[in-house]
C-alpha positions as CSV (number, residue, x, y, z in Angstrom):
1,M,16.1,-22.6,26.9
2,K,17.8,-20.1,24.6
3,K,15.5,-18.3,22.3
4,F,17.1,-19.5,19.0
5,Q,16.4,-23.1,20.1
6,W,12.6,-22.6,20.1
7,V,10.9,-24.2,17.1
8,P,8.0,-22.4,15.3
9,A,5.4,-24.9,16.7
10,L,6.1,-23.7,20.2
11,L,5.7,-20.1,19.5
12,L,2.0,-20.4,19.6
13,M,0.3,-22.2,22.5
14,L,-3.3,-23.0,23.3
15,Y,-4.5,-22.6,26.8
16,F,-7.8,-24.0,28.0
17,S,-9.7,-22.8,31.0
18,T,-7.2,-24.2,33.5
19,G,-4.4,-22.3,31.7
20,A,-2.1,-25.2,32.7
21,D,-1.8,-27.4,29.6
22,A,-0.8,-26.4,26.1
23,R,-2.4,-28.5,23.4
24,I,-1.7,-28.4,19.7
25,R,-3.7,-30.4,17.3
26,K,-1.9,-32.1,14.4
27,D,-3.0,-31.4,10.7
28,S,-6.3,-32.8,9.8
29,K,-8.3,-32.7,6.6
30,V,-11.5,-32.3,8.6
31,H,-12.4,-28.6,9.0
32,N,-13.0,-27.4,12.5
33,P,-14.8,-24.1,13.1
34,N,-12.6,-23.5,16.1
35,E,-9.4,-23.9,14.2
36,V,-6.9,-21.0,13.9
37,Q,-4.3,-20.6,11.2
38,F,-1.1,-18.8,12.2
39,W,1.6,-17.2,10.1
40,L,4.7,-15.8,11.8
41,T,7.6,-13.5,11.1
42,D,10.2,-13.5,13.9
43,P,13.5,-12.0,12.5
44,T,15.5,-12.8,15.6
45,A,14.6,-16.5,15.2
46,G,15.1,-16.5,11.4
47,I,11.4,-17.1,10.7
48,Y,10.1,-15.1,7.7
49,F,6.4,-15.3,7.0
50,Q,6.0,-19.0,7.6
51,K,2.8,-20.8,8.2
52,Q,3.1,-22.6,11.5
53,P,2.9,-26.4,11.0
54,N,0.4,-27.1,13.7
55,H,-3.2,-26.0,13.9
56,V,-4.6,-24.5,17.1
57,L,-8.2,-24.4,18.4
58,F,-10.3,-21.9,20.2
59,G,-11.4,-23.2,23.6
60,P,-13.3,-22.0,26.7
61,A,-12.2,-18.6,28.1
62,S,-9.2,-18.6,30.3
63,G,-8.1,-15.9,32.7
64,G,-4.8,-14.3,33.8
65,Q,-3.6,-13.0,30.4
66,T,-3.8,-9.8,28.5
67,V,-6.7,-10.1,26.0
68,I,-7.1,-8.8,22.5
69,E,-10.8,-8.8,21.9
70,V,-12.0,-9.0,18.4
71,D,-15.6,-7.8,17.7
72,A,-16.9,-8.4,14.2
73,G,-20.1,-6.6,15.2
74,Q,-18.3,-3.3,15.0
75,Q,-17.4,-2.5,11.4
76,F,-15.5,0.3,9.8
77,Q,-14.0,1.0,6.3
78,T,-14.0,-1.5,3.4
79,M,-10.5,-2.3,2.2
80,D,-9.3,-1.9,-1.4
81,G,-6.1,-3.8,-0.6
82,F,-2.4,-3.7,0.2
83,G,0.3,-3.3,-2.3
84,N,3.2,-1.4,-4.0
85,C,4.2,1.3,-6.3
86,L,5.2,-0.2,-9.7
87,T,7.8,2.4,-10.8
88,D,9.3,2.6,-14.3
89,G,12.5,1.3,-12.8
90,S,10.7,-1.7,-11.3
91,A,9.0,-2.4,-14.7
92,M,12.4,-2.1,-16.5
93,L,14.1,-4.6,-14.2
94,L,11.2,-7.0,-14.5
95,T,11.3,-6.8,-18.3
96,R,15.0,-7.6,-18.2
97,M,14.3,-10.9,-16.4
98,S,13.7,-14.1,-18.5
99,A,10.1,-14.7,-19.3
100,T,10.0,-17.8,-17.0
101,A,11.6,-16.0,-14.0
102,R,9.4,-12.9,-14.4
103,G,6.2,-15.0,-14.8
104,A,7.0,-16.9,-11.6
105,L,7.8,-13.8,-9.6
106,L,4.7,-11.9,-10.8
107,K,2.5,-14.9,-9.9
108,E,4.1,-15.1,-6.5
109,L,3.4,-11.4,-5.9
110,F,0.0,-11.0,-7.4
111,A,-1.9,-14.3,-7.6
112,W,-4.8,-14.8,-5.2
113,D,-4.3,-18.3,-4.1
114,K,-2.9,-20.2,-1.2
115,N,0.7,-20.4,-2.5
116,N,1.2,-16.7,-3.2
117,I,0.9,-13.3,-1.4
118,G,-1.7,-11.7,-3.6
119,I,-0.9,-8.0,-3.8
120,S,-4.1,-6.3,-4.7
121,Y,-3.3,-2.6,-5.3
122,L,-0.7,-0.8,-7.4
123,R,0.3,2.8,-7.8
124,I,2.0,3.9,-11.0
125,S,3.4,7.2,-12.1
126,I,1.7,9.3,-14.8
127,G,4.8,10.2,-16.7
128,A,8.1,9.8,-14.9
129,S,8.8,9.5,-11.2
130,D,12.2,9.9,-9.6
131,L,12.6,6.2,-10.0
132,S,12.5,6.4,-13.8
133,E,15.8,6.5,-15.8
134,R,15.0,10.0,-16.9
135,P,12.3,12.7,-16.5
136,Y,9.6,12.6,-19.2
137,S,5.9,13.3,-19.8
138,Y,3.5,12.1,-22.5
139,N,3.7,15.4,-24.3
140,D,7.3,16.6,-24.4
141,L,8.0,19.5,-26.7
142,A,10.9,21.7,-27.7
143,E,11.3,24.8,-25.5
144,G,8.9,27.5,-26.6
145,Q,6.3,25.1,-28.1
146,S,2.9,24.2,-26.8
147,D,0.2,21.7,-27.7
148,M,-3.1,22.9,-26.2
149,D,-5.1,20.3,-28.2
150,L,-2.7,17.5,-27.1
151,K,-2.2,16.3,-30.7
152,K,1.3,15.0,-29.8
153,F,0.1,13.1,-26.6
154,S,1.6,9.6,-26.6
155,L,2.1,6.7,-24.2
156,E,5.2,5.7,-26.1
157,P,7.6,6.1,-23.2
158,N,5.7,3.3,-21.4
159,R,5.3,0.8,-24.2
160,K,8.6,-1.0,-23.7
161,D,8.4,-1.8,-20.0
162,L,5.5,-0.5,-17.9
163,I,2.6,-1.3,-20.2
164,P,3.7,-4.9,-20.9
165,V,4.3,-5.6,-17.2
166,L,0.9,-4.2,-16.3
167,K,-0.7,-6.4,-18.9
168,E,1.1,-9.5,-17.5
169,I,0.0,-8.6,-14.0
170,L,-3.6,-8.1,-15.1
171,K,-3.7,-11.6,-16.7
172,I,-2.7,-12.9,-13.2
173,N,-5.0,-10.7,-11.3
174,P,-7.7,-8.9,-13.4
175,S,-9.2,-7.3,-10.3
176,I,-6.1,-5.4,-9.2
177,K,-6.7,-1.7,-8.6
178,I,-4.4,0.8,-10.2
179,L,-3.8,4.3,-9.0
180,G,-2.0,6.8,-11.2
181,S,0.0,9.8,-9.8
182,P,2.0,12.5,-11.7
183,W,5.3,13.8,-10.4
184,S,5.1,16.7,-12.9
185,A,3.1,18.2,-15.7
186,P,4.7,18.5,-19.1
187,T,7.3,21.3,-18.8
188,W,5.6,23.6,-21.3
189,M,2.7,23.8,-18.9
190,K,4.8,24.9,-16.0
191,T,6.0,28.3,-14.7
192,N,9.7,27.3,-14.9
193,N,9.6,25.1,-18.1
194,N,11.5,22.5,-16.1
195,F,10.7,19.0,-14.8
196,K,12.0,19.9,-11.3
197,G,9.9,22.4,-9.3
198,G,7.8,25.2,-10.7
199,S,4.0,25.3,-10.7
200,L,1.2,24.7,-13.2
201,R,0.5,27.8,-15.2
202,K,-3.1,29.1,-14.7
203,E,-3.6,29.2,-18.4
204,C,-2.7,25.5,-18.6
205,F,-5.2,24.3,-16.0
206,Q,-7.7,23.1,-18.6
207,V,-5.2,21.5,-20.9
208,Y,-3.7,19.7,-17.9
209,A,-7.2,18.4,-17.0
210,N,-7.6,17.2,-20.5
211,Y,-4.2,15.5,-20.2
212,F,-5.5,13.4,-17.3
213,V,-8.6,12.5,-19.3
214,R,-6.5,11.5,-22.3
215,Y,-4.2,9.4,-20.2
216,I,-7.0,7.4,-18.7
217,Q,-8.6,6.9,-22.1
218,E,-5.4,5.8,-23.7
219,M,-4.6,3.4,-20.9
220,R,-8.1,1.9,-21.2
221,K,-7.4,1.3,-24.9
222,E,-4.4,-0.8,-23.7
223,G,-6.7,-2.8,-21.5
224,I,-5.4,-1.1,-18.3
225,P,-8.1,0.4,-16.2
226,I,-7.1,3.3,-14.0
227,D,-9.2,3.1,-10.8
228,A,-8.1,6.4,-9.3
229,I,-5.6,9.2,-9.8
230,T,-4.0,11.7,-7.4
231,I,-3.5,15.2,-8.8
232,Q,0.1,15.6,-7.8
233,N,2.6,13.5,-5.9
234,E,4.0,15.4,-2.9
235,P,2.7,18.8,-4.0
236,L,4.6,20.6,-1.2
237,H,8.0,19.1,-2.2
238,P,9.3,20.8,-5.4
239,G,12.9,19.7,-4.9
240,N,12.5,16.2,-6.4
241,N,13.3,15.3,-10.0
242,P,10.7,15.4,-11.4
243,S,8.3,17.4,-9.1
244,M,5.8,20.3,-9.2
245,Y,4.6,22.6,-6.5
246,M,0.8,23.0,-6.0
247,T,-0.9,24.8,-3.2
248,A,-4.1,23.5,-1.6
249,E,-5.9,26.5,-3.0
250,D,-4.7,25.8,-6.5
251,Q,-5.6,22.2,-6.2
252,A,-9.1,23.0,-5.1
253,L,-9.5,25.5,-8.0
254,F,-8.1,22.9,-10.5
255,V,-10.6,20.2,-9.3
256,R,-13.6,22.6,-9.1
257,Q,-13.0,24.4,-12.3
258,N,-11.2,22.0,-14.6
259,L,-10.5,18.4,-13.6
260,G,-13.9,17.5,-12.1
261,P,-15.9,18.9,-15.0
262,A,-13.5,17.3,-17.5
263,F,-14.0,13.8,-15.9
264,H,-17.7,14.4,-15.8
265,A,-17.9,15.5,-19.5
266,A,-15.8,12.4,-20.5
267,G,-18.0,10.0,-18.5
268,L,-15.0,8.8,-16.5
269,K,-15.6,6.8,-13.3
270,T,-11.9,7.1,-12.3
271,K,-11.7,8.5,-8.7
272,I,-10.1,11.8,-8.0
273,I,-7.9,11.7,-4.8
274,V,-6.3,14.9,-3.4
275,Y,-3.1,15.8,-1.6
276,D,-0.8,12.6,-1.7
277,H,1.7,14.0,0.7
278,N,2.7,13.9,4.4
279,A,0.5,13.5,7.4
280,N,1.8,16.6,9.0
281,K,-0.4,18.8,6.8
282,P,-4.0,17.5,7.1
283,I,-5.1,21.1,6.5
284,Y,-4.2,20.6,2.8
285,P,-6.9,18.1,2.0
286,L,-9.2,19.7,4.5
287,T,-8.9,23.0,2.6
288,I,-10.1,21.2,-0.6
289,L,-12.8,19.2,1.1
290,R,-14.2,22.4,2.7
291,D,-14.8,23.8,-0.8
292,P,-18.2,22.1,-1.6
293,E,-17.9,22.7,-5.4
294,A,-14.5,21.0,-5.4
295,A,-15.4,18.3,-2.9
296,K,-18.3,17.0,-5.0
297,Y,-15.7,15.6,-7.4
298,V,-13.3,14.2,-4.8
299,D,-13.4,10.6,-3.6
300,G,-10.9,11.2,-0.8
301,S,-7.4,12.1,0.3
302,A,-4.0,10.3,0.1
303,F,-1.1,10.4,2.6
304,H,2.6,9.6,3.0
305,L,4.3,9.6,6.4
306,Y,7.8,11.1,6.0
307,E,6.6,13.7,8.4
308,G,3.7,13.8,10.9
309,T,1.9,11.0,12.7
310,I,-0.5,8.5,11.4
311,D,-3.4,9.5,13.7
312,A,-3.6,12.9,11.9
313,L,-5.5,11.0,9.2
314,S,-8.4,10.5,11.5
315,E,-8.7,14.3,11.7
316,V,-9.7,14.3,8.1
317,H,-12.1,11.4,8.6
318,K,-13.7,13.0,11.6
319,E,-14.6,16.2,9.7
320,F,-15.5,14.4,6.4
321,P,-16.5,10.8,7.2
322,G,-18.0,10.4,3.8
323,K,-14.7,10.8,2.0
324,N,-12.2,8.0,1.8
325,L,-8.6,7.9,3.0
326,Y,-5.7,6.2,1.3
327,F,-2.1,5.5,2.3
328,T,-0.1,5.7,-1.0
329,E,3.7,5.7,-0.3
330,Q,6.3,4.9,2.3
331,W,9.9,4.0,1.5
332,I,12.4,1.6,3.1
333,G,15.9,2.8,2.9
334,S,18.9,0.8,1.9
335,P,20.5,-1.0,3.6
336,A,17.6,-2.6,5.3
337,N,17.2,-3.0,9.1
338,F,14.8,-5.9,9.0
339,P,13.7,-5.9,12.7
340,G,13.3,-2.2,12.8
341,D,11.6,-1.9,9.4
342,L,9.3,-4.8,10.1
343,A,8.2,-3.3,13.5
344,W,7.8,0.3,12.3
345,H,6.0,-0.4,9.1
346,T,3.7,-3.1,10.6
347,K,2.8,-0.9,13.6
348,T,2.5,2.4,11.7
349,L,1.2,1.4,8.3
350,I,-0.4,-2.0,8.2
351,I,-2.0,-1.5,11.6
352,G,-1.8,2.3,12.0
353,A,-3.0,3.4,8.6
354,S,-5.8,0.8,8.7
355,R,-6.9,1.8,12.1
356,N,-7.0,5.4,10.9
357,W,-9.5,4.7,8.1
358,C,-7.2,4.1,5.1
359,K,-8.7,1.8,2.5
360,N,-5.3,0.8,1.2
361,V,-1.7,0.7,2.4
362,L,1.1,0.9,-0.2
363,E,4.8,0.4,0.2
364,W,7.0,2.4,-2.2
365,N,9.2,0.8,-4.8
366,M,8.4,-2.7,-6.0
367,A,11.8,-3.5,-7.4
368,S,15.3,-2.1,-7.6
369,D,18.7,-3.5,-8.5
370,P,21.5,-4.2,-6.0
371,D,22.6,-0.5,-6.3
372,C,19.1,0.9,-5.9
373,H,19.0,1.8,-9.5
374,P,17.4,3.1,-11.7
375,H,16.6,6.6,-10.7
376,T,16.7,10.1,-12.2
377,D,19.6,12.5,-11.6
378,G,18.7,13.7,-8.1
379,G,16.1,11.0,-7.6
380,C,16.1,8.6,-4.6
381,D,19.3,6.7,-4.6
382,R,18.6,4.6,-1.4
383,C,15.0,3.4,-2.1
384,L,15.1,-0.3,-1.4
385,G,12.6,-2.4,-3.5
386,T,10.2,-4.9,-2.1
387,V,12.4,-7.2,-4.0
388,T,15.9,-6.7,-5.3
389,L,16.4,-8.0,-8.8
390,N,19.8,-8.9,-10.2
391,G,18.9,-10.4,-13.5
392,D,16.8,-13.5,-12.6
393,Q,18.1,-13.5,-9.1
394,V,15.4,-12.3,-6.6
395,T,16.0,-11.1,-3.0
396,R,13.0,-10.6,-0.9
397,N,13.3,-7.5,1.3
398,P,11.4,-6.3,4.4
399,A,8.5,-4.8,2.5
400,Y,7.8,-8.2,1.0
401,Y,7.1,-9.7,4.4
402,I,5.4,-6.6,5.7
403,L,2.9,-6.7,2.8
404,A,2.5,-10.5,2.9
405,H,1.1,-10.5,6.4
406,A,-1.8,-8.4,5.2
407,A,-2.2,-8.8,1.5
408,K,-2.4,-12.6,1.5
409,F,-5.4,-12.6,3.8
410,V,-7.1,-9.2,3.7
411,R,-8.4,-9.2,0.1
412,P,-10.3,-6.3,-1.4
413,G,-13.8,-6.2,0.1
414,S,-12.7,-7.1,3.5
415,I,-13.9,-4.8,6.3
416,R,-11.9,-3.6,9.2
417,I,-13.6,-4.6,12.5
418,A,-13.0,-3.7,16.1
419,S,-10.2,-4.9,18.2
420,N,-9.0,-3.3,21.4
421,V,-5.8,-1.3,21.9
422,V,-3.4,-3.3,24.0
423,E,-0.1,-2.0,25.4
424,N,2.9,-3.3,23.5
425,L,0.6,-5.4,21.2
426,P,-0.5,-3.1,18.4
427,N,-3.1,-5.0,16.3
428,V,-5.8,-4.6,13.7
429,A,-8.6,-7.0,12.7
430,F,-10.6,-7.6,9.5
431,K,-13.5,-9.7,8.3
432,T,-13.2,-11.0,4.8
433,E,-16.0,-11.4,2.2
434,S,-15.9,-15.1,2.9
435,G,-16.6,-14.5,6.6
436,K,-13.1,-15.3,7.9
437,I,-11.5,-13.1,10.7
438,V,-7.9,-11.9,10.2
439,L,-6.0,-10.4,13.1
440,I,-2.5,-9.0,12.7
441,V,-0.4,-8.5,15.9
442,L,3.0,-7.0,16.6
443,N,4.9,-7.6,19.8
444,E,6.8,-4.3,20.2
445,S,7.9,-5.0,23.7
446,K,11.4,-6.1,24.7
447,E,10.3,-9.4,26.0
448,L,8.2,-12.5,25.2
449,K,4.5,-11.6,25.4
450,K,1.8,-14.1,26.4
451,F,-1.8,-13.0,25.6
452,N,-5.2,-14.3,24.8
453,I,-7.2,-13.6,21.6
454,A,-10.9,-13.6,22.3
455,S,-13.8,-13.9,19.8
456,K,-17.4,-14.8,20.4
457,G,-16.8,-15.9,23.9
458,K,-13.9,-18.2,23.1
459,T,-10.2,-17.7,23.5
460,I,-6.8,-19.0,22.4
461,G,-3.6,-18.3,24.3
462,V,-0.7,-16.9,22.2
463,E,2.9,-16.0,22.7
464,L,5.1,-13.9,20.5
465,W,8.8,-13.1,20.9
466,K,9.8,-9.5,20.9
467,G,9.7,-7.9,17.5
468,A,7.6,-10.8,16.0
469,V,4.5,-10.3,13.9
470,G,1.7,-12.8,13.8
471,T,-1.3,-13.1,11.5
472,F,-4.1,-15.2,12.8
473,I,-7.0,-16.4,10.6
474,W,-10.2,-18.2,11.7
């Protein structure tokens, strides 16, 4: 039988102890504690995050197959969620949709119910990112001017698009966590008086700390709670537009001397997260965390993965197990390679970042237009959105399905639990607050893989085609 002739119901099979017969139970309104729900993405078969129409049941253990053993008795980090970066450009494109189309899409993305994928975490830029139409801050002045008391601070650049979209999202999901990250300080605070590159002037450390405080307070007045901030997006990459270079030593000094005390004096509960750059330099956050006077203000460290390997994050956890880890950005380039993007991002981020102690996993840009606009002059011109928006027309891209496999089922408060490492079947497991188990599995081999999933002495037999991702819930 040729692969494309297989129907979804046959992609998952239940094997009892004889291993000889495959039994699939039809839909029933009666809940069975042995029942397993199965959602599948198999790009070679044209299946994109579809719930399989037949239920399957755990049965007695059977032999002869590779086994993924799930052990809810071994528990690790509590998850904050899976999500996206809501750039200015994303918000602008959403605002340009009709109210009906935008409302439907936002509900699909953010509502926590059985019909939607339920993104639970957002990262936004503090001021412009490179996926804004232009560089800006909340305190832009003419060259040669300064405003050490921040009398001209204003959220006005975000009032047309970002703030209204965030308010609409918060109505759908009031519990969503929001992380703010700056790409640059206001130019008058910088050594080169430019949005691109340069560093924060030492004499502006305190006013920049006050700038963060003011931002959080003003967003709160808008009804937008900022759960956490990172101090600088990609502090070792001064070539973006906007961008700002900041050494680990300067970041430690800024936290210890200025930002931490400013948050404390203002009574802010917003978390301070350091680094926010590639996994190839774990020494950067370690430098800050080894400074006890800085570390006392720091919740944890954030990472991207444009360089390095995901297991480097565990080096930070090993030395500082009491500090949290976050995965805050990874792009997918246009044009998409769906099979390759699905496999790499699922293995490395959804599975890999979670297994290396991250409390969240964020894909980069939420939305772009068909030409990957908008972006600043010199900003990313190939950053594919989770969705592509062309007016009210919505195209769901690889990141949509990658996130859906986790975000829909692993809500905030879920706990990562133990599952064994199996060759060619990378996987990760969670226990939700309601007590359900969620297992995400990728078949990264070049052939059909048959394997068992074992939990509490019972098993099901499963098969996934090469490149397929399955989420199993029981």
